[in-house]
PyMOL commands that place a pseudoatom at each C-alpha (Angstrom):
pseudoatom trace, name=CA, resn=MET, resi=1, chain=A, elem=C, hetatm=0, pos=[15.394, 1.292, 24.646]
pseudoatom trace, name=CA, resn=ASP, resi=2, chain=A, elem=C, hetatm=0, pos=[13.002, -0.645, 26.839]
pseudoatom trace, name=CA, resn=ILE, resi=3, chain=A, elem=C, hetatm=0, pos=[9.504, -1.562, 25.621]
pseudoatom trace, name=CA, resn=ALA, resi=4, chain=A, elem=C, hetatm=0, pos=[7.731, 1.160, 27.636]
pseudoatom trace, name=CA, resn=SER, resi=5, chain=A, elem=C, hetatm=0, pos=[10.011, 3.922, 26.311]
pseudoatom trace, name=CA, resn=TYR, resi=6, chain=A, elem=C, hetatm=0, pos=[9.741, 2.648, 22.761]
pseudoatom trace, name=CA, resn=TYR, resi=7, chain=A, elem=C, hetatm=0, pos=[5.936, 2.460, 22.969]
pseudoatom trace, name=CA, resn=THR, resi=8, chain=A, elem=C, hetatm=0, pos=[5.748, 5.989, 24.427]
pseudoatom trace, name=CA, resn=LYS, resi=9, chain=A, elem=C, hetatm=0, pos=[7.845, 7.368, 21.585]
pseudoatom trace, name=CA, resn=ALA, resi=10, chain=A, elem=C, hetatm=0, pos=[5.747, 5.533, 18.953]
pseudoatom trace, name=CA, resn=LYS, resi=11, chain=A, elem=C, hetatm=0, pos=[2.515, 6.758, 20.580]
pseudoatom trace, name=CA, resn=GLN, resi=12, chain=A, elem=C, hetatm=0, pos=[3.737, 10.357, 20.481]
pseudoatom trace, name=CA, resn=LEU, resi=13, chain=A, elem=C, hetatm=0, pos=[4.494, 10.024, 16.770]
pseudoatom trace, name=CA, resn=TRP, resi=14, chain=A, elem=C, hetatm=0, pos=[1.071, 8.490, 16.059]
pseudoatom trace, name=CA, resn=ASP, resi=15, chain=A, elem=C, hetatm=0, pos=[-0.644, 11.271, 18.020]
pseudoatom trace, name=CA, resn=GLU, resi=16, chain=A, elem=C, hetatm=0, pos=[1.270, 13.927, 16.070]
pseudoatom trace, name=CA, resn=THR, resi=17, chain=A, elem=C, hetatm=0, pos=[0.342, 12.237, 12.797]
pseudoatom trace, name=CA, resn=ASN, resi=18, chain=A, elem=C, hetatm=0, pos=[-3.338, 12.141, 13.804]
pseudoatom trace, name=CA, resn=ALA, resi=19, chain=A, elem=C, hetatm=0, pos=[-3.220, 15.826, 14.753]
pseudoatom trace, name=CA, resn=VAL, resi=20, chain=A, elem=C, hetatm=0, pos=[-2.042, 16.720, 11.250]
pseudoatom trace, name=CA, resn=GLY, resi=21, chain=A, elem=C, hetatm=0, pos=[-4.566, 14.553, 9.458]
pseudoatom trace, name=CA, resn=SER, resi=22, chain=A, elem=C, hetatm=0, pos=[-6.560, 11.456, 10.144]
pseudoatom trace, name=CA, resn=LEU, resi=23, chain=A, elem=C, hetatm=0, pos=[-8.439, 8.867, 8.128]
pseudoatom trace, name=CA, resn=PRO, resi=24, chain=A, elem=C, hetatm=0, pos=[-11.658, 10.085, 6.539]
pseudoatom trace, name=CA, resn=GLN, resi=25, chain=A, elem=C, hetatm=0, pos=[-14.854, 9.141, 8.343]
pseudoatom trace, name=CA, resn=CYS, resi=26, chain=A, elem=C, hetatm=0, pos=[-18.295, 8.419, 6.975]
pseudoatom trace, name=CA, resn=ASP, resi=27, chain=A, elem=C, hetatm=0, pos=[-20.842, 10.802, 8.455]
pseudoatom trace, name=CA, resn=CYS, resi=28, chain=A, elem=C, hetatm=0, pos=[-23.954, 9.793, 6.558]
pseudoatom trace, name=CA, resn=SER, resi=29, chain=A, elem=C, hetatm=0, pos=[-26.858, 8.595, 8.650]
pseudoatom trace, name=CA, resn=LYS, resi=30, chain=A, elem=C, hetatm=0, pos=[-27.669, 5.690, 6.298]
pseudoatom trace, name=CA, resn=CYS, resi=31, chain=A, elem=C, hetatm=0, pos=[-24.325, 3.868, 6.558]
pseudoatom trace, name=CA, resn=GLU, resi=32, chain=A, elem=C, hetatm=0, pos=[-24.870, 0.167, 7.115]
pseudoatom trace, name=CA, resn=CYS, resi=33, chain=A, elem=C, hetatm=0, pos=[-21.424, -1.125, 6.136]
pseudoatom trace, name=CA, resn=ASP, resi=34, chain=A, elem=C, hetatm=0, pos=[-19.598, -0.057, 9.329]
pseudoatom trace, name=CA, resn=VAL, resi=35, chain=A, elem=C, hetatm=0, pos=[-16.867, 1.655, 7.326]
pseudoatom trace, name=CA, resn=ASN, resi=36, chain=A, elem=C, hetatm=0, pos=[-15.776, 3.795, 10.311]
pseudoatom trace, name=CA, resn=GLU, resi=37, chain=A, elem=C, hetatm=0, pos=[-15.204, 0.693, 12.433]
pseudoatom trace, name=CA, resn=LYS, resi=38, chain=A, elem=C, hetatm=0, pos=[-13.313, -1.004, 9.590]
pseudoatom trace, name=CA, resn=LEU, resi=39, chain=A, elem=C, hetatm=0, pos=[-11.080, 2.036, 9.038]
pseudoatom trace, name=CA, resn=HIS, resi=40, chain=A, elem=C, hetatm=0, pos=[-10.331, 2.277, 12.766]
pseudoatom trace, name=CA, resn=LYS, resi=41, chain=A, elem=C, hetatm=0, pos=[-9.479, -1.440, 12.922]
pseudoatom trace, name=CA, resn=TYR, resi=42, chain=A, elem=C, hetatm=0, pos=[-7.234, -1.099, 9.855]
pseudoatom trace, name=CA, resn=SER, resi=43, chain=A, elem=C, hetatm=0, pos=[-5.448, 1.872, 11.421]
pseudoatom trace, name=CA, resn=GLU, resi=44, chain=A, elem=C, hetatm=0, pos=[-4.885, 0.048, 14.729]
pseudoatom trace, name=CA, resn=GLU, resi=45, chain=A, elem=C, hetatm=0, pos=[-3.560, -3.064, 12.962]
pseudoatom trace, name=CA, resn=ARG, resi=46, chain=A, elem=C, hetatm=0, pos=[-1.214, -0.899, 10.899]
pseudoatom trace, name=CA, resn=LYS, resi=47, chain=A, elem=C, hetatm=0, pos=[0.118, 0.770, 14.067]
pseudoatom trace, name=CA, resn=LEU, resi=48, chain=A, elem=C, hetatm=0, pos=[0.675, -2.627, 15.681]
pseudoatom trace, name=CA, resn=ILE, resi=49, chain=A, elem=C, hetatm=0, pos=[2.645, -3.871, 12.661]
pseudoatom trace, name=CA, resn=GLN, resi=50, chain=A, elem=C, hetatm=0, pos=[4.728, -0.668, 12.664]
pseudoatom trace, name=CA, resn=PHE, resi=51, chain=A, elem=C, hetatm=0, pos=[5.391, -1.098, 16.365]
pseudoatom trace, name=CA, resn=LEU, resi=52, chain=A, elem=C, hetatm=0, pos=[6.433, -4.734, 15.976]
pseudoatom trace, name=CA, resn=MET, resi=53, chain=A, elem=C, hetatm=0, pos=[8.698, -4.016, 13.016]
pseudoatom trace, name=CA, resn=GLY, resi=54, chain=A, elem=C, hetatm=0, pos=[10.525, -1.351, 15.013]
pseudoatom trace, name=CA, resn=LEU, resi=55, chain=A, elem=C, hetatm=0, pos=[11.509, -3.762, 17.785]
pseudoatom trace, name=CA, resn=ASN, resi=56, chain=A, elem=C, hetatm=0, pos=[15.159, -4.757, 17.984]
pseudoatom trace, name=CA, resn=SER, resi=57, chain=A, elem=C, hetatm=0, pos=[16.285, -8.164, 16.773]
pseudoatom trace, name=CA, resn=SER, resi=58, chain=A, elem=C, hetatm=0, pos=[16.132, -9.770, 20.217]
pseudoatom trace, name=CA, resn=TYR, resi=59, chain=A, elem=C, hetatm=0, pos=[12.327, -9.794, 19.872]
pseudoatom trace, name=CA, resn=THR, resi=60, chain=A, elem=C, hetatm=0, pos=[12.273, -11.546, 16.481]
pseudoatom trace, name=CA, resn=ALA, resi=61, chain=A, elem=C, hetatm=0, pos=[10.407, -14.626, 17.709]
pseudoatom trace, name=CA, resn=THR, resi=62, chain=A, elem=C, hetatm=0, pos=[7.732, -12.642, 19.534]
pseudoatom trace, name=CA, resn=ARG, resi=63, chain=A, elem=C, hetatm=0, pos=[7.470, -10.181, 16.652]
pseudoatom trace, name=CA, resn=GLY, resi=64, chain=A, elem=C, hetatm=0, pos=[6.659, -13.103, 14.353]
pseudoatom trace, name=CA, resn=ASN, resi=65, chain=A, elem=C, hetatm=0, pos=[4.208, -14.803, 16.725]
pseudoatom trace, name=CA, resn=ILE, resi=66, chain=A, elem=C, hetatm=0, pos=[2.009, -11.852, 17.705]
pseudoatom trace, name=CA, resn=PRO, resi=67, chain=A, elem=C, hetatm=0, pos=[0.496, -11.203, 14.232]
pseudoatom trace, name=CA, resn=MET, resi=68, chain=A, elem=C, hetatm=0, pos=[-0.348, -14.906, 13.902]
pseudoatom trace, name=CA, resn=MET, resi=69, chain=A, elem=C, hetatm=0, pos=[-2.654, -14.799, 16.920]
pseudoatom trace, name=CA, resn=THR, resi=70, chain=A, elem=C, hetatm=0, pos=[-6.353, -15.271, 16.276]
pseudoatom trace, name=CA, resn=PRO, resi=71, chain=A, elem=C, hetatm=0, pos=[-8.131, -12.942, 16.627]
pseudoatom trace, name=CA, resn=PHE, resi=72, chain=A, elem=C, hetatm=0, pos=[-5.584, -10.315, 15.693]
pseudoatom trace, name=CA, resn=PRO, resi=73, chain=A, elem=C, hetatm=0, pos=[-4.325, -8.837, 18.992]
pseudoatom trace, name=CA, resn=THR, resi=74, chain=A, elem=C, hetatm=0, pos=[-4.861, -5.277, 20.087]
pseudoatom trace, name=CA, resn=MET, resi=75, chain=A, elem=C, hetatm=0, pos=[-1.944, -2.970, 20.769]
pseudoatom trace, name=CA, resn=SER, resi=76, chain=A, elem=C, hetatm=0, pos=[-2.476, -3.352, 24.514]
pseudoatom trace, name=CA, resn=GLN, resi=77, chain=A, elem=C, hetatm=0, pos=[-2.392, -7.160, 24.270]
pseudoatom trace, name=CA, resn=ALA, resi=78, chain=A, elem=C, hetatm=0, pos=[0.820, -7.078, 22.230]
pseudoatom trace, name=CA, resn=TYR, resi=79, chain=A, elem=C, hetatm=0, pos=[2.346, -4.524, 24.598]
pseudoatom trace, name=CA, resn=SER, resi=80, chain=A, elem=C, hetatm=0, pos=[1.515, -6.743, 27.583]
pseudoatom trace, name=CA, resn=LEU, resi=81, chain=A, elem=C, hetatm=0, pos=[3.130, -9.778, 25.942]
pseudoatom trace, name=CA, resn=LEU, resi=82, chain=A, elem=C, hetatm=0, pos=[6.275, -7.829, 25.132]
pseudoatom trace, name=CA, resn=VAL, resi=83, chain=A, elem=C, hetatm=0, pos=[6.583, -6.333, 28.619]
pseudoatom trace, name=CA, resn=GLN, resi=84, chain=A, elem=C, hetatm=0, pos=[6.130, -9.803, 30.096]
pseudoatom trace, name=CA, resn=GLU, resi=85, chain=A, elem=C, hetatm=0, pos=[8.917, -11.159, 27.891]
pseudoatom trace, name=CA, resn=GLU, resi=86, chain=A, elem=C, hetatm=0, pos=[11.141, -8.225, 28.808]
pseudoatom trace, name=CA, resn=ARG, resi=87, chain=A, elem=C, hetatm=0, pos=[10.600, -8.901, 32.531]
pseudoatom trace, name=CA, resn=GLN, resi=88, chain=A, elem=C, hetatm=0, pos=[11.337, -12.610, 32.075]
pseudoatom trace, name=CA, resn=ARG, resi=89, chain=A, elem=C, hetatm=0, pos=[14.616, -11.709, 30.390]
pseudoatom trace, name=CA, resn=GLN, resi=90, chain=A, elem=C, hetatm=0, pos=[15.549, -9.402, 33.258]
pseudoatom trace, name=CA, resn=VAL, resi=91, chain=A, elem=C, hetatm=0, pos=[14.824, -12.099, 35.841]
pseudoatom trace, name=CA, resn=LYS, resi=92, chain=A, elem=C, hetatm=0, pos=[16.810, -14.642, 33.838]
pseudoatom trace, name=CA, resn=ASN, resi=93, chain=A, elem=C, hetatm=0, pos=[19.784, -12.273, 33.568]
pseudoatom trace, name=CA, resn=GLU, resi=94, chain=A, elem=C, hetatm=0, pos=[19.654, -11.471, 37.294]
pseudoatom trace, name=CA, resn=ALA, resi=95, chain=A, elem=C, hetatm=0, pos=[19.527, -15.179, 38.179]
pseudoatom trace, name=CA, resn=HIS, resi=96, chain=A, elem=C, hetatm=0, pos=[22.496, -15.861, 35.905]
pseudoatom trace, name=CA, resn=PHE, resi=97, chain=A, elem=C, hetatm=0, pos=[24.434, -13.012, 37.545]
pseudoatom trace, name=CA, resn=LEU, resi=98, chain=A, elem=C, hetatm=0, pos=[23.646, -14.336, 41.037]
pseudoatom trace, name=CA, resn=ASN, resi=99, chain=A, elem=C, hetatm=0, pos=[24.799, -17.846, 40.065]
pseudoatom trace, name=CA, resn=GLU, resi=100, chain=A, elem=C, hetatm=0, pos=[28.112, -16.481, 38.807]
pseudoatom trace, name=CA, resn=ASN, resi=101, chain=A, elem=C, hetatm=0, pos=[28.633, -14.560, 42.069]
pseudoatom trace, name=CA, resn=ALA, resi=102, chain=A, elem=C, hetatm=0, pos=[27.861, -17.647, 44.149]
pseudoatom trace, name=CA, resn=SER, resi=103, chain=A, elem=C, hetatm=0, pos=[30.388, -19.724, 42.239]
pseudoatom trace, name=CA, resn=LEU, resi=104, chain=A, elem=C, hetatm=0, pos=[33.021, -17.017, 42.621]
pseudoatom trace, name=CA, resn=SER, resi=105, chain=A, elem=C, hetatm=0, pos=[32.503, -16.769, 46.369]
pseudoatom trace, name=CA, resn=ALA, resi=106, chain=A, elem=C, hetatm=0, pos=[32.586, -20.568, 46.729]
pseudoatom trace, name=CA, resn=SER, resi=107, chain=A, elem=C, hetatm=0, pos=[35.927, -20.786, 44.963]
pseudoatom trace, name=CA, resn=THR, resi=108, chain=A, elem=C, hetatm=0, pos=[37.498, -18.001, 47.029]
pseudoatom trace, name=CA, resn=GLN, resi=109, chain=A, elem=C, hetatm=0, pos=[36.663, -19.641, 50.378]
pseudoatom trace, name=CA, resn=ARG, resi=110, chain=A, elem=C, hetatm=0, pos=[39.249, -22.420, 50.009]
for i in range(1, 110): cmd.bond("trace and resi %d" % i, "trace and resi %d" % (i + 1))
show_as sticks, trace
zoom trace
């Protein structure tokens, strides 16, 4: 599964989970501790870790590097990095394929 398809599937599952029940929210008017912001940040970080852990083994290096970034990356930042890596792999594979074809055609022209 490519990164975009995998992310779409994960997002659907998160949306379904949120529809059933979400984290509690503080609704008092005196709150000074920013608990709602902290809970949202915790939830987003948890989703990012879940997303990274579900990647296939070819993304092991990136999966290990993203959580070490400071500040902790958002889901969109991690998604962008993964899509960029996926595109680089595609270009590399296409270049390798073209090189093999060129060497085959060179050897058949003798």
